[in-house]
PDB file of N, CA, C and O in Angstrom:
ATOM      1  N   MET A   1     -64.102 -26.019  -8.134  1.00  0.00           N
ATOM      2  CA  MET A   1     -64.656 -27.194  -7.438  1.00  0.00           C
ATOM      3  C   MET A   1     -65.974 -27.079  -8.203  1.00  0.00           C
ATOM      4  O   MET A   1     -66.402 -25.992  -8.591  1.00  0.00           O
ATOM      5  N   LYS A   2     -66.720 -28.458  -8.443  1.00  0.00           N
ATOM      6  CA  LYS A   2     -68.055 -28.779  -9.384  1.00  0.00           C
ATOM      7  C   LYS A   2     -68.381 -28.999  -8.307  1.00  0.00           C
ATOM      8  O   LYS A   2     -67.628 -29.681  -7.612  1.00  0.00           O
ATOM      9  N   LYS A   3     -69.230 -28.663  -7.935  1.00  0.00           N
ATOM     10  CA  LYS A   3     -70.339 -29.291  -6.838  1.00  0.00           C
ATOM     11  C   LYS A   3     -71.691 -29.332  -7.627  1.00  0.00           C
ATOM     12  O   LYS A   3     -72.204 -28.419  -8.274  1.00  0.00           O
ATOM     13  N   THR A   4     -72.169 -30.665  -7.411  1.00  0.00           N
ATOM     14  CA  THR A   4     -73.408 -31.656  -7.456  1.00  0.00           C
ATOM     15  C   THR A   4     -74.654 -31.960  -6.852  1.00  0.00           C
ATOM     16  O   THR A   4     -74.422 -32.085  -5.649  1.00  0.00           O
ATOM     17  N   ILE A   5     -75.961 -32.157  -7.097  1.00  0.00           N
ATOM     18  CA  ILE A   5     -76.711 -33.090  -5.693  1.00  0.00           C
ATOM     19  C   ILE A   5     -77.131 -34.586  -6.408  1.00  0.00           C
ATOM     20  O   ILE A   5     -77.838 -34.787  -7.396  1.00  0.00           O
ATOM     21  N   ILE A   6     -76.549 -35.377  -5.685  1.00  0.00           N
ATOM     22  CA  ILE A   6     -77.764 -36.746  -5.904  1.00  0.00           C
ATOM     23  C   ILE A   6     -78.157 -37.083  -5.129  1.00  0.00           C
ATOM     24  O   ILE A   6     -77.677 -37.333  -4.023  1.00  0.00           O
ATOM     25  N   THR A   7     -79.195 -37.178  -5.547  1.00  0.00           N
ATOM     26  CA  THR A   7     -80.979 -37.690  -5.055  1.00  0.00           C
ATOM     27  C   THR A   7     -80.591 -39.479  -5.018  1.00  0.00           C
ATOM     28  O   THR A   7     -79.699 -40.027  -5.666  1.00  0.00           O
ATOM     29  N   VAL A   8     -81.281 -39.946  -4.334  1.00  0.00           N
ATOM     30  CA  VAL A   8     -81.305 -41.528  -4.237  1.00  0.00           C
ATOM     31  C   VAL A   8     -83.037 -41.688  -3.378  1.00  0.00           C
ATOM     32  O   VAL A   8     -83.371 -41.373  -2.236  1.00  0.00           O
ATOM     33  N   VAL A   9     -83.924 -42.373  -4.638  1.00  0.00           N
ATOM     34  CA  VAL A   9     -85.428 -42.432  -3.483  1.00  0.00           C
ATOM     35  C   VAL A   9     -85.724 -43.775  -4.550  1.00  0.00           C
ATOM     36  O   VAL A   9     -85.627 -44.182  -5.708  1.00  0.00           O
ATOM     37  N   GLY A  10     -86.103 -44.055  -3.345  1.00  0.00           N
ATOM     38  CA  GLY A  10     -87.184 -45.525  -3.550  1.00  0.00           C
ATOM     39  C   GLY A  10     -87.207 -46.742  -1.904  1.00  0.00           C
ATOM     40  O   GLY A  10     -86.907 -46.545  -0.726  1.00  0.00           O
ATOM     41  N   LYS A  11     -87.797 -48.122  -2.781  1.00  0.00           N
ATOM     42  CA  LYS A  11     -87.663 -48.889  -1.376  1.00  0.00           C
ATOM     43  C   LYS A  11     -86.591 -49.565  -1.059  1.00  0.00           C
ATOM     44  O   LYS A  11     -85.998 -50.408  -1.733  1.00  0.00           O
ATOM     45  N   ASP A  12     -86.238 -48.962   0.541  1.00  0.00           N
ATOM     46  CA  ASP A  12     -85.288 -49.900   1.133  1.00  0.00           C
ATOM     47  C   ASP A  12     -84.545 -51.205   0.566  1.00  0.00           C
ATOM     48  O   ASP A  12     -85.066 -52.205   0.073  1.00  0.00           O
ATOM     49  N   SER A  13     -83.543 -50.997   0.716  1.00  0.00           N
ATOM     50  CA  SER A  13     -83.143 -52.664   0.321  1.00  0.00           C
ATOM     51  C   SER A  13     -81.495 -52.952   0.770  1.00  0.00           C
ATOM     52  O   SER A  13     -80.724 -52.053   0.433  1.00  0.00           O
ATOM     53  N   VAL A  14     -81.035 -53.849   1.327  1.00  0.00           N
ATOM     54  CA  VAL A  14     -79.335 -53.973   1.500  1.00  0.00           C
ATOM     55  C   VAL A  14     -78.726 -53.349   0.112  1.00  0.00           C
ATOM     56  O   VAL A  14     -79.242 -53.286  -1.004  1.00  0.00           O
ATOM     57  N   GLY A  15     -77.663 -52.984   0.501  1.00  0.00           N
ATOM     58  CA  GLY A  15     -76.289 -52.682  -0.187  1.00  0.00           C
ATOM     59  C   GLY A  15     -76.690 -51.059  -1.287  1.00  0.00           C
ATOM     60  O   GLY A  15     -75.947 -50.735  -2.213  1.00  0.00           O
ATOM     61  N   ILE A  16     -77.879 -50.305  -0.935  1.00  0.00           N
ATOM     62  CA  ILE A  16     -78.028 -49.210  -1.180  1.00  0.00           C
ATOM     63  C   ILE A  16     -76.999 -48.155  -1.857  1.00  0.00           C
ATOM     64  O   ILE A  16     -76.654 -47.851  -2.999  1.00  0.00           O
ATOM     65  N   ILE A  17     -76.605 -47.643  -0.117  1.00  0.00           N
ATOM     66  CA  ILE A  17     -75.599 -46.491  -0.498  1.00  0.00           C
ATOM     67  C   ILE A  17     -74.023 -47.228  -0.665  1.00  0.00           C
ATOM     68  O   ILE A  17     -72.969 -46.720  -1.049  1.00  0.00           O
ATOM     69  N   ALA A  18     -74.325 -48.623  -0.217  1.00  0.00           N
ATOM     70  CA  ALA A  18     -72.518 -49.284  -0.686  1.00  0.00           C
ATOM     71  C   ALA A  18     -72.167 -49.246  -2.420  1.00  0.00           C
ATOM     72  O   ALA A  18     -71.109 -48.769  -2.831  1.00  0.00           O
ATOM     73  N   LYS A  19     -73.298 -49.862  -3.410  1.00  0.00           N
ATOM     74  CA  LYS A  19     -73.582 -49.466  -4.518  1.00  0.00           C
ATOM     75  C   LYS A  19     -73.233 -47.961  -4.743  1.00  0.00           C
ATOM     76  O   LYS A  19     -72.136 -47.403  -4.730  1.00  0.00           O
ATOM     77  N   VAL A  20     -73.975 -47.670  -4.866  1.00  0.00           N
ATOM     78  CA  VAL A  20     -74.053 -46.227  -5.071  1.00  0.00           C
ATOM     79  C   VAL A  20     -72.430 -45.445  -4.781  1.00  0.00           C
ATOM     80  O   VAL A  20     -71.811 -44.849  -5.663  1.00  0.00           O
ATOM     81  N   CYS A  21     -72.061 -45.580  -3.673  1.00  0.00           N
ATOM     82  CA  CYS A  21     -70.590 -44.864  -2.808  1.00  0.00           C
ATOM     83  C   CYS A  21     -69.778 -45.342  -3.887  1.00  0.00           C
ATOM     84  O   CYS A  21     -69.136 -44.551  -4.578  1.00  0.00           O
ATOM     85  N   THR A  22     -69.756 -46.636  -4.092  1.00  0.00           N
ATOM     86  CA  THR A  22     -68.802 -47.423  -5.292  1.00  0.00           C
ATOM     87  C   THR A  22     -68.433 -47.305  -6.263  1.00  0.00           C
ATOM     88  O   THR A  22     -67.207 -47.348  -6.375  1.00  0.00           O
ATOM     89  N   TYR A  23     -69.155 -47.119  -7.349  1.00  0.00           N
ATOM     90  CA  TYR A  23     -69.416 -45.902  -7.778  1.00  0.00           C
ATOM     91  C   TYR A  23     -68.742 -45.082  -7.982  1.00  0.00           C
ATOM     92  O   TYR A  23     -67.621 -44.956  -8.475  1.00  0.00           O
ATOM     93  N   LEU A  24     -69.765 -44.219  -7.413  1.00  0.00           N
ATOM     94  CA  LEU A  24     -68.885 -42.781  -7.603  1.00  0.00           C
ATOM     95  C   LEU A  24     -67.421 -42.669  -6.935  1.00  0.00           C
ATOM     96  O   LEU A  24     -66.793 -41.725  -7.415  1.00  0.00           O
ATOM     97  N   SER A  25     -66.733 -43.377  -5.971  1.00  0.00           N
ATOM     98  CA  SER A  25     -65.237 -43.886  -5.828  1.00  0.00           C
ATOM     99  C   SER A  25     -64.557 -43.896  -6.644  1.00  0.00           C
ATOM    100  O   SER A  25     -63.535 -43.211  -6.662  1.00  0.00           O
ATOM    101  N   GLU A  26     -64.953 -44.754  -7.660  1.00  0.00           N
ATOM    102  CA  GLU A  26     -64.710 -45.822  -8.614  1.00  0.00           C
ATOM    103  C   GLU A  26     -64.855 -44.753  -9.797  1.00  0.00           C
ATOM    104  O   GLU A  26     -64.334 -45.259 -10.791  1.00  0.00           O
ATOM    105  N   ASN A  27     -65.175 -43.932  -9.987  1.00  0.00           N
ATOM    106  CA  ASN A  27     -64.966 -42.445 -10.849  1.00  0.00           C
ATOM    107  C   ASN A  27     -64.609 -41.155 -10.233  1.00  0.00           C
ATOM    108  O   ASN A  27     -65.022 -40.091 -10.693  1.00  0.00           O
ATOM    109  N   GLN A  28     -64.064 -41.213  -9.493  1.00  0.00           N
ATOM    110  CA  GLN A  28     -63.219 -40.258  -8.743  1.00  0.00           C
ATOM    111  C   GLN A  28     -63.980 -38.537  -7.718  1.00  0.00           C
ATOM    112  O   GLN A  28     -63.568 -37.469  -7.265  1.00  0.00           O
ATOM    113  N   VAL A  29     -65.179 -39.272  -7.841  1.00  0.00           N
ATOM    114  CA  VAL A  29     -65.919 -38.185  -7.327  1.00  0.00           C
ATOM    115  C   VAL A  29     -66.216 -38.400  -6.174  1.00  0.00           C
ATOM    116  O   VAL A  29     -66.819 -39.418  -5.836  1.00  0.00           O
ATOM    117  N   ASN A  30     -65.804 -37.374  -5.272  1.00  0.00           N
ATOM    118  CA  ASN A  30     -65.360 -37.168  -4.098  1.00  0.00           C
ATOM    119  C   ASN A  30     -67.070 -36.548  -3.001  1.00  0.00           C
ATOM    120  O   ASN A  30     -67.359 -35.352  -2.974  1.00  0.00           O
ATOM    121  N   ILE A  31     -67.777 -37.420  -2.382  1.00  0.00           N
ATOM    122  CA  ILE A  31     -68.708 -37.114  -1.442  1.00  0.00           C
ATOM    123  C   ILE A  31     -68.004 -35.930  -0.632  1.00  0.00           C
ATOM    124  O   ILE A  31     -66.782 -35.808  -0.718  1.00  0.00           O
ATOM    125  N   LEU A  32     -68.718 -35.103   0.110  1.00  0.00           N
ATOM    126  CA  LEU A  32     -68.763 -33.423   0.569  1.00  0.00           C
ATOM    127  C   LEU A  32     -69.233 -33.456   1.875  1.00  0.00           C
ATOM    128  O   LEU A  32     -68.616 -33.092   2.876  1.00  0.00           O
ATOM    129  N   ASP A  33     -70.951 -34.152   1.786  1.00  0.00           N
ATOM    130  CA  ASP A  33     -71.814 -34.455   2.569  1.00  0.00           C
ATOM    131  C   ASP A  33     -72.611 -35.676   2.433  1.00  0.00           C
ATOM    132  O   ASP A  33     -72.101 -36.446   1.619  1.00  0.00           O
ATOM    133  N   ILE A  34     -73.832 -36.161   3.029  1.00  0.00           N
ATOM    134  CA  ILE A  34     -74.454 -37.076   2.731  1.00  0.00           C
ATOM    135  C   ILE A  34     -75.589 -37.392   3.843  1.00  0.00           C
ATOM    136  O   ILE A  34     -75.299 -37.438   5.038  1.00  0.00           O
ATOM    137  N   SER A  35     -76.683 -37.570   3.441  1.00  0.00           N
ATOM    138  CA  SER A  35     -77.914 -37.514   4.706  1.00  0.00           C
ATOM    139  C   SER A  35     -78.579 -38.404   3.853  1.00  0.00           C
ATOM    140  O   SER A  35     -78.723 -38.486   2.633  1.00  0.00           O
ATOM    141  N   GLN A  36     -79.001 -39.147   4.978  1.00  0.00           N
ATOM    142  CA  GLN A  36     -80.118 -40.790   4.165  1.00  0.00           C
ATOM    143  C   GLN A  36     -80.801 -40.861   5.851  1.00  0.00           C
ATOM    144  O   GLN A  36     -80.418 -40.807   7.019  1.00  0.00           O
ATOM    145  N   THR A  37     -81.903 -40.998   5.145  1.00  0.00           N
ATOM    146  CA  THR A  37     -83.358 -41.624   5.675  1.00  0.00           C
ATOM    147  C   THR A  37     -84.196 -42.558   5.246  1.00  0.00           C
ATOM    148  O   THR A  37     -84.532 -42.695   4.070  1.00  0.00           O
ATOM    149  N   ILE A  38     -84.795 -43.653   6.746  1.00  0.00           N
ATOM    150  CA  ILE A  38     -85.324 -44.276   6.059  1.00  0.00           C
ATOM    151  C   ILE A  38     -87.137 -43.802   6.752  1.00  0.00           C
ATOM    152  O   ILE A  38     -87.230 -43.375   7.902  1.00  0.00           O
ATOM    153  N   VAL A  39     -88.112 -43.931   6.060  1.00  0.00           N
ATOM    154  CA  VAL A  39     -89.275 -43.643   6.471  1.00  0.00           C
ATOM    155  C   VAL A  39     -90.768 -44.863   6.261  1.00  0.00           C
ATOM    156  O   VAL A  39     -91.785 -44.504   5.668  1.00  0.00           O
ATOM    157  N   GLN A  40     -90.709 -45.387   6.485  1.00  0.00           N
ATOM    158  CA  GLN A  40     -91.558 -46.164   6.931  1.00  0.00           C
ATOM    159  C   GLN A  40     -91.082 -47.580   5.279  1.00  0.00           C
ATOM    160  O   GLN A  40     -91.763 -47.731   4.265  1.00  0.00           O
ATOM    161  N   GLY A  41     -89.919 -48.237   5.594  1.00  0.00           N
ATOM    162  CA  GLY A  41     -89.429 -48.677   4.374  1.00  0.00           C
ATOM    163  C   GLY A  41     -89.213 -47.662   2.966  1.00  0.00           C
ATOM    164  O   GLY A  41     -88.983 -48.017   1.810  1.00  0.00           O
ATOM    165  N   TYR A  42     -89.365 -46.390   3.479  1.00  0.00           N
ATOM    166  CA  TYR A  42     -88.881 -46.223   1.621  1.00  0.00           C
ATOM    167  C   TYR A  42     -87.639 -44.802   2.056  1.00  0.00           C
ATOM    168  O   TYR A  42     -87.674 -43.856   2.843  1.00  0.00           O
ATOM    169  N   PHE A  43     -86.477 -45.403   0.895  1.00  0.00           N
ATOM    170  CA  PHE A  43     -85.062 -44.722   1.215  1.00  0.00           C
ATOM    171  C   PHE A  43     -84.776 -43.353   0.400  1.00  0.00           C
ATOM    172  O   PHE A  43     -84.786 -43.288  -0.829  1.00  0.00           O
ATOM    173  N   ASN A  44     -84.478 -42.103   1.408  1.00  0.00           N
ATOM    174  CA  ASN A  44     -83.888 -41.406   0.619  1.00  0.00           C
ATOM    175  C   ASN A  44     -82.901 -41.133   0.900  1.00  0.00           C
ATOM    176  O   ASN A  44     -82.624 -41.272   2.092  1.00  0.00           O
ATOM    177  N   MET A  45     -81.644 -40.500  -0.207  1.00  0.00           N
ATOM    178  CA  MET A  45     -80.439 -40.019   0.365  1.00  0.00           C
ATOM    179  C   MET A  45     -80.497 -38.928  -0.496  1.00  0.00           C
ATOM    180  O   MET A  45     -81.197 -38.734  -1.490  1.00  0.00           O
ATOM    181  N   MET A  46     -79.516 -38.142   0.127  1.00  0.00           N
ATOM    182  CA  MET A  46     -79.396 -36.682  -0.806  1.00  0.00           C
ATOM    183  C   MET A  46     -77.767 -36.791  -0.069  1.00  0.00           C
ATOM    184  O   MET A  46     -77.488 -36.874   1.127  1.00  0.00           O
ATOM    185  N   MET A  47     -76.609 -36.747  -1.576  1.00  0.00           N
ATOM    186  CA  MET A  47     -75.571 -36.264  -1.204  1.00  0.00           C
ATOM    187  C   MET A  47     -75.176 -35.071  -2.174  1.00  0.00           C
ATOM    188  O   MET A  47     -75.735 -34.725  -3.215  1.00  0.00           O
ATOM    189  N   ILE A  48     -73.923 -34.474  -1.468  1.00  0.00           N
ATOM    190  CA  ILE A  48     -73.155 -33.308  -2.511  1.00  0.00           C
ATOM    191  C   ILE A  48     -71.479 -34.037  -2.906  1.00  0.00           C
ATOM    192  O   ILE A  48     -70.647 -34.804  -2.421  1.00  0.00           O
ATOM    193  N   ALA A  49     -71.636 -33.464  -3.720  1.00  0.00           N
ATOM    194  CA  ALA A  49     -70.102 -34.640  -4.731  1.00  0.00           C
ATOM    195  C   ALA A  49     -69.806 -33.019  -4.895  1.00  0.00           C
ATOM    196  O   ALA A  49     -70.294 -31.925  -4.615  1.00  0.00           O
ATOM    197  N   ASP A  50     -68.827 -33.544  -5.451  1.00  0.00           N
ATOM    198  CA  ASP A  50     -67.520 -32.564  -5.817  1.00  0.00           C
ATOM    199  C   ASP A  50     -67.275 -33.441  -7.499  1.00  0.00           C
ATOM    200  O   ASP A  50     -66.923 -34.601  -7.285  1.00  0.00           O
ATOM    201  N   VAL A  51     -67.373 -33.165  -8.844  1.00  0.00           N
ATOM    202  CA  VAL A  51     -67.441 -34.155  -9.911  1.00  0.00           C
ATOM    203  C   VAL A  51     -66.133 -33.079 -10.114  1.00  0.00           C
ATOM    204  O   VAL A  51     -66.186 -32.856 -11.324  1.00  0.00           O
ATOM    205  N   ASN A  52     -65.197 -32.437  -9.671  1.00  0.00           N
ATOM    206  CA  ASN A  52     -64.107 -31.931 -10.236  1.00  0.00           C
ATOM    207  C   ASN A  52     -63.163 -33.104 -10.971  1.00  0.00           C
ATOM    208  O   ASN A  52     -62.471 -33.089 -11.989  1.00  0.00           O
ATOM    209  N   GLU A  53     -63.362 -33.777 -10.313  1.00  0.00           N
ATOM    210  CA  GLU A  53     -61.818 -34.720 -10.654  1.00  0.00           C
ATOM    211  C   GLU A  53     -62.103 -35.755 -11.294  1.00  0.00           C
ATOM    212  O   GLU A  53     -61.206 -36.535 -11.613  1.00  0.00           O
ATOM    213  N   ALA A  54     -63.717 -36.043 -11.698  1.00  0.00           N
ATOM    214  CA  ALA A  54     -64.612 -37.305 -12.085  1.00  0.00           C
ATOM    215  C   ALA A  54     -63.740 -37.925 -13.587  1.00  0.00           C
ATOM    216  O   ALA A  54     -63.227 -37.068 -14.306  1.00  0.00           O
ATOM    217  N   THR A  55     -63.647 -39.015 -13.885  1.00  0.00           N
ATOM    218  CA  THR A  55     -62.951 -39.682 -14.766  1.00  0.00           C
ATOM    219  C   THR A  55     -64.365 -40.205 -15.847  1.00  0.00           C
ATOM    220  O   THR A  55     -64.281 -41.137 -16.647  1.00  0.00           O
ATOM    221  N   LYS A  56     -65.456 -39.462 -15.652  1.00  0.00           N
ATOM    222  CA  LYS A  56     -66.129 -39.279 -16.800  1.00  0.00           C
ATOM    223  C   LYS A  56     -67.084 -37.782 -16.956  1.00  0.00           C
ATOM    224  O   LYS A  56     -67.064 -36.840 -16.164  1.00  0.00           O
ATOM    225  N   ASP A  57     -67.875 -37.891 -18.178  1.00  0.00           N
ATOM    226  CA  ASP A  57     -68.332 -36.266 -17.953  1.00  0.00           C
ATOM    227  C   ASP A  57     -69.855 -36.346 -17.406  1.00  0.00           C
ATOM    228  O   ASP A  57     -70.515 -37.383 -17.475  1.00  0.00           O
ATOM    229  N   PHE A  58     -70.321 -35.181 -16.876  1.00  0.00           N
ATOM    230  CA  PHE A  58     -71.656 -34.971 -16.192  1.00  0.00           C
ATOM    231  C   PHE A  58     -72.488 -35.895 -17.107  1.00  0.00           C
ATOM    232  O   PHE A  58     -72.844 -36.673 -16.222  1.00  0.00           O
ATOM    233  N   VAL A  59     -72.859 -36.212 -17.833  1.00  0.00           N
ATOM    234  CA  VAL A  59     -73.768 -36.992 -18.809  1.00  0.00           C
ATOM    235  C   VAL A  59     -73.443 -38.216 -19.254  1.00  0.00           C
ATOM    236  O   VAL A  59     -73.930 -38.542 -20.336  1.00  0.00           O
ATOM    237  N   GLY A  60     -72.697 -39.028 -18.658  1.00  0.00           N
ATOM    238  CA  GLY A  60     -71.716 -39.653 -18.605  1.00  0.00           C
ATOM    239  C   GLY A  60     -72.378 -40.420 -16.517  1.00  0.00           C
ATOM    240  O   GLY A  60     -73.049 -41.367 -16.105  1.00  0.00           O
ATOM    241  N   LEU A  61     -71.903 -39.682 -16.131  1.00  0.00           N
ATOM    242  CA  LEU A  61     -72.309 -40.144 -14.658  1.00  0.00           C
ATOM    243  C   LEU A  61     -73.727 -39.702 -13.984  1.00  0.00           C
ATOM    244  O   LEU A  61     -74.100 -39.867 -12.822  1.00  0.00           O
ATOM    245  N   SER A  62     -74.405 -39.082 -15.093  1.00  0.00           N
ATOM    246  CA  SER A  62     -75.997 -39.354 -14.943  1.00  0.00           C
ATOM    247  C   SER A  62     -76.818 -40.581 -15.580  1.00  0.00           C
ATOM    248  O   SER A  62     -77.848 -41.122 -15.180  1.00  0.00           O
ATOM    249  N   ASN A  63     -75.784 -40.913 -17.036  1.00  0.00           N
ATOM    250  CA  ASN A  63     -76.296 -42.220 -17.071  1.00  0.00           C
ATOM    251  C   ASN A  63     -76.118 -43.203 -16.401  1.00  0.00           C
ATOM    252  O   ASN A  63     -76.919 -44.099 -16.134  1.00  0.00           O
ATOM    253  N   ASP A  64     -75.201 -43.095 -16.139  1.00  0.00           N
ATOM    254  CA  ASP A  64     -74.617 -44.722 -15.205  1.00  0.00           C
ATOM    255  C   ASP A  64     -75.203 -44.691 -14.262  1.00  0.00           C
ATOM    256  O   ASP A  64     -75.747 -45.765 -14.003  1.00  0.00           O
ATOM    257  N   LEU A  65     -75.434 -43.582 -13.276  1.00  0.00           N
ATOM    258  CA  LEU A  65     -76.141 -43.254 -11.877  1.00  0.00           C
ATOM    259  C   LEU A  65     -77.963 -44.073 -12.303  1.00  0.00           C
ATOM    260  O   LEU A  65     -78.582 -44.807 -11.532  1.00  0.00           O
ATOM    261  N   GLU A  66     -78.447 -43.619 -13.767  1.00  0.00           N
ATOM    262  CA  GLU A  66     -79.934 -44.209 -13.621  1.00  0.00           C
ATOM    263  C   GLU A  66     -80.036 -45.462 -13.859  1.00  0.00           C
ATOM    264  O   GLU A  66     -81.020 -46.163 -13.626  1.00  0.00           O
ATOM    265  N   LYS A  67     -78.481 -45.963 -14.585  1.00  0.00           N
ATOM    266  CA  LYS A  67     -78.885 -47.255 -14.776  1.00  0.00           C
ATOM    267  C   LYS A  67     -78.821 -48.245 -13.313  1.00  0.00           C
ATOM    268  O   LYS A  67     -79.402 -49.310 -13.104  1.00  0.00           O
ATOM    269  N   ILE A  68     -77.915 -47.486 -12.431  1.00  0.00           N
ATOM    270  CA  ILE A  68     -77.566 -48.148 -11.596  1.00  0.00           C
ATOM    271  C   ILE A  68     -79.080 -48.047 -11.055  1.00  0.00           C
ATOM    272  O   ILE A  68     -79.747 -49.078 -11.133  1.00  0.00           O
ATOM    273  N   GLY A  69     -79.541 -47.163 -10.640  1.00  0.00           N
ATOM    274  CA  GLY A  69     -80.540 -47.176 -10.190  1.00  0.00           C
ATOM    275  C   GLY A  69     -81.781 -47.969 -10.308  1.00  0.00           C
ATOM    276  O   GLY A  69     -82.428 -48.290  -9.311  1.00  0.00           O
ATOM    277  N   GLU A  70     -82.189 -48.352 -11.747  1.00  0.00           N
ATOM    278  CA  GLU A  70     -82.600 -49.133 -12.141  1.00  0.00           C
ATOM    279  C   GLU A  70     -81.890 -51.047 -11.682  1.00  0.00           C
ATOM    280  O   GLU A  70     -82.403 -52.160 -11.804  1.00  0.00           O
ATOM    281  N   GLU A  71     -81.643 -50.960 -11.586  1.00  0.00           N
ATOM    282  CA  GLU A  71     -80.845 -52.396 -11.353  1.00  0.00           C
ATOM    283  C   GLU A  71     -80.857 -52.382  -9.647  1.00  0.00           C
ATOM    284  O   GLU A  71     -80.745 -53.401  -8.965  1.00  0.00           O
ATOM    285  N   ILE A  72     -81.047 -50.755  -9.014  1.00  0.00           N
ATOM    286  CA  ILE A  72     -81.202 -51.321  -6.946  1.00  0.00           C
ATOM    287  C   ILE A  72     -82.444 -51.271  -7.100  1.00  0.00           C
ATOM    288  O   ILE A  72     -82.926 -51.908  -6.164  1.00  0.00           O
ATOM    289  N   GLY A  73     -83.560 -50.723  -8.002  1.00  0.00           N
ATOM    290  CA  GLY A  73     -84.918 -50.491  -7.360  1.00  0.00           C
ATOM    291  C   GLY A  73     -84.841 -49.151  -7.260  1.00  0.00           C
ATOM    292  O   GLY A  73     -85.701 -48.789  -6.457  1.00  0.00           O
ATOM    293  N   CYS A  74     -83.908 -47.753  -7.906  1.00  0.00           N
ATOM    294  CA  CYS A  74     -84.240 -46.552  -7.363  1.00  0.00           C
ATOM    295  C   CYS A  74     -84.204 -45.733  -8.020  1.00  0.00           C
ATOM    296  O   CYS A  74     -83.529 -46.018  -9.009  1.00  0.00           O
ATOM    297  N   ILE A  75     -84.649 -44.603  -8.046  1.00  0.00           N
ATOM    298  CA  ILE A  75     -84.134 -43.195  -9.028  1.00  0.00           C
ATOM    299  C   ILE A  75     -83.269 -42.634  -8.224  1.00  0.00           C
ATOM    300  O   ILE A  75     -83.234 -42.389  -7.018  1.00  0.00           O
ATOM    301  N   ILE A  76     -82.345 -42.424  -9.424  1.00  0.00           N
ATOM    302  CA  ILE A  76     -81.251 -41.860  -8.729  1.00  0.00           C
ATOM    303  C   ILE A  76     -80.851 -41.084  -9.993  1.00  0.00           C
ATOM    304  O   ILE A  76     -80.675 -41.522 -11.130  1.00  0.00           O
ATOM    305  N   LYS A  77     -80.754 -39.894  -9.554  1.00  0.00           N
ATOM    306  CA  LYS A  77     -81.172 -38.178 -10.527  1.00  0.00           C
ATOM    307  C   LYS A  77     -79.293 -37.391  -9.743  1.00  0.00           C
ATOM    308  O   LYS A  77     -78.941 -37.392  -8.563  1.00  0.00           O
ATOM    309  N   ILE A  78     -78.879 -37.099 -10.399  1.00  0.00           N
ATOM    310  CA  ILE A  78     -77.725 -35.585 -10.359  1.00  0.00           C
ATOM    311  C   ILE A  78     -77.576 -34.687 -10.747  1.00  0.00           C
ATOM    312  O   ILE A  78     -77.354 -34.654 -11.957  1.00  0.00           O
ATOM    313  N   GLN A  79     -77.600 -33.386  -9.975  1.00  0.00           N
ATOM    314  CA  GLN A  79     -78.355 -32.352 -10.470  1.00  0.00           C
ATOM    315  C   GLN A  79     -76.446 -31.166 -10.234  1.00  0.00           C
ATOM    316  O   GLN A  79     -75.674 -31.339  -9.290  1.00  0.00           O
ATOM    317  N   ARG A  80     -76.231 -30.152 -11.354  1.00  0.00           N
ATOM    318  CA  ARG A  80     -75.754 -29.385 -11.011  1.00  0.00           C
ATOM    319  C   ARG A  80     -75.689 -28.170 -10.067  1.00  0.00           C
ATOM    320  O   ARG A  80     -76.381 -27.187 -10.327  1.00  0.00           O
ATOM    321  N   GLU A  81     -74.896 -28.189  -8.989  1.00  0.00           N
ATOM    322  CA  GLU A  81     -75.350 -27.319  -7.910  1.00  0.00           C
ATOM    323  C   GLU A  81     -75.508 -26.245  -8.464  1.00  0.00           C
ATOM    324  O   GLU A  81     -75.578 -25.620  -7.406  1.00  0.00           O
ATOM    325  N   ASP A  82     -75.673 -25.173  -9.514  1.00  0.00           N
ATOM    326  CA  ASP A  82     -76.613 -24.078  -9.502  1.00  0.00           C
ATOM    327  C   ASP A  82     -77.523 -23.767 -10.434  1.00  0.00           C
ATOM    328  O   ASP A  82     -77.991 -22.634 -10.548  1.00  0.00           O
ATOM    329  N   ILE A  83     -77.962 -25.146 -11.456  1.00  0.00           N
ATOM    330  CA  ILE A  83     -78.919 -25.667 -11.465  1.00  0.00           C
ATOM    331  C   ILE A  83     -80.294 -25.874  -9.979  1.00  0.00           C
ATOM    332  O   ILE A  83     -81.393 -25.455  -9.616  1.00  0.00           O
ATOM    333  N   PHE A  84     -79.336 -26.696  -9.652  1.00  0.00           N
ATOM    334  CA  PHE A  84     -80.507 -26.976  -8.382  1.00  0.00           C
ATOM    335  C   PHE A  84     -80.729 -25.893  -7.910  1.00  0.00           C
ATOM    336  O   PHE A  84     -81.950 -25.737  -7.904  1.00  0.00           O
ATOM    337  N   ASN A  85     -80.187 -24.981  -7.474  1.00  0.00           N
ATOM    338  CA  ASN A  85     -79.879 -23.355  -6.184  1.00  0.00           C
ATOM    339  C   ASN A  85     -80.841 -22.318  -7.469  1.00  0.00           C
ATOM    340  O   ASN A  85     -81.517 -21.323  -7.208  1.00  0.00           O
ATOM    341  N   LYS A  86     -80.695 -22.728  -8.377  1.00  0.00           N
ATOM    342  CA  LYS A  86     -81.521 -21.850  -9.168  1.00  0.00           C
ATOM    343  C   LYS A  86     -82.668 -22.039  -9.460  1.00  0.00           C
ATOM    344  O   LYS A  86     -83.232 -21.012  -9.838  1.00  0.00           O
ATOM    345  N   MET A  87     -83.320 -22.994  -9.449  1.00  0.00           N
ATOM    346  CA  MET A  87     -84.824 -24.111  -9.292  1.00  0.00           C
ATOM    347  C   MET A  87     -85.142 -24.086  -8.176  1.00  0.00           C
ATOM    348  O   MET A  87     -86.228 -24.540  -7.815  1.00  0.00           O
ATOM    349  N   HIS A  88     -84.141 -23.465  -7.223  1.00  0.00           N
ATOM    350  CA  HIS A  88     -85.519 -23.685  -5.666  1.00  0.00           C
ATOM    351  C   HIS A  88     -85.602 -22.270  -5.575  1.00  0.00           C
ATOM    352  O   HIS A  88     -86.788 -21.956  -5.477  1.00  0.00           O
ATOM    353  N   ARG A  89     -84.818 -21.242  -5.566  1.00  0.00           N
ATOM    354  CA  ARG A  89     -85.072 -20.134  -5.807  1.00  0.00           C
ATOM    355  C   ARG A  89     -86.728 -19.433  -6.075  1.00  0.00           C
ATOM    356  O   ARG A  89     -87.455 -18.548  -5.626  1.00  0.00           O
ATOM    357  N   LEU A  90     -86.715 -20.462  -7.078  1.00  0.00           N
ATOM    358  CA  LEU A  90     -88.165 -19.777  -7.948  1.00  0.00           C
ATOM    359  C   LEU A  90     -89.272 -19.503  -6.990  1.00  0.00           C
ATOM    360  O   LEU A  90     -90.336 -19.036  -7.394  1.00  0.00           O
TER     361      LEU A  90
END
């Protein structure tokens, strides 16, 4: 299993979760866990996803998610789990 961490942050609006999850589903990315909150009108979501069966490579997923973020007014980042874990151990 190749796990990744996907974060979505921005001003809350209708359809953020639907847009991101639809893209992931269309590209065979399995969402393993998801958490989202809205604080004073700002949306924050973190997902753990399995990209083992993804139809695109990591760079392709990252570029597409960044574009989707621009379309919906959010910042979307995807990080490999191992890099995320090492980064947060420092």
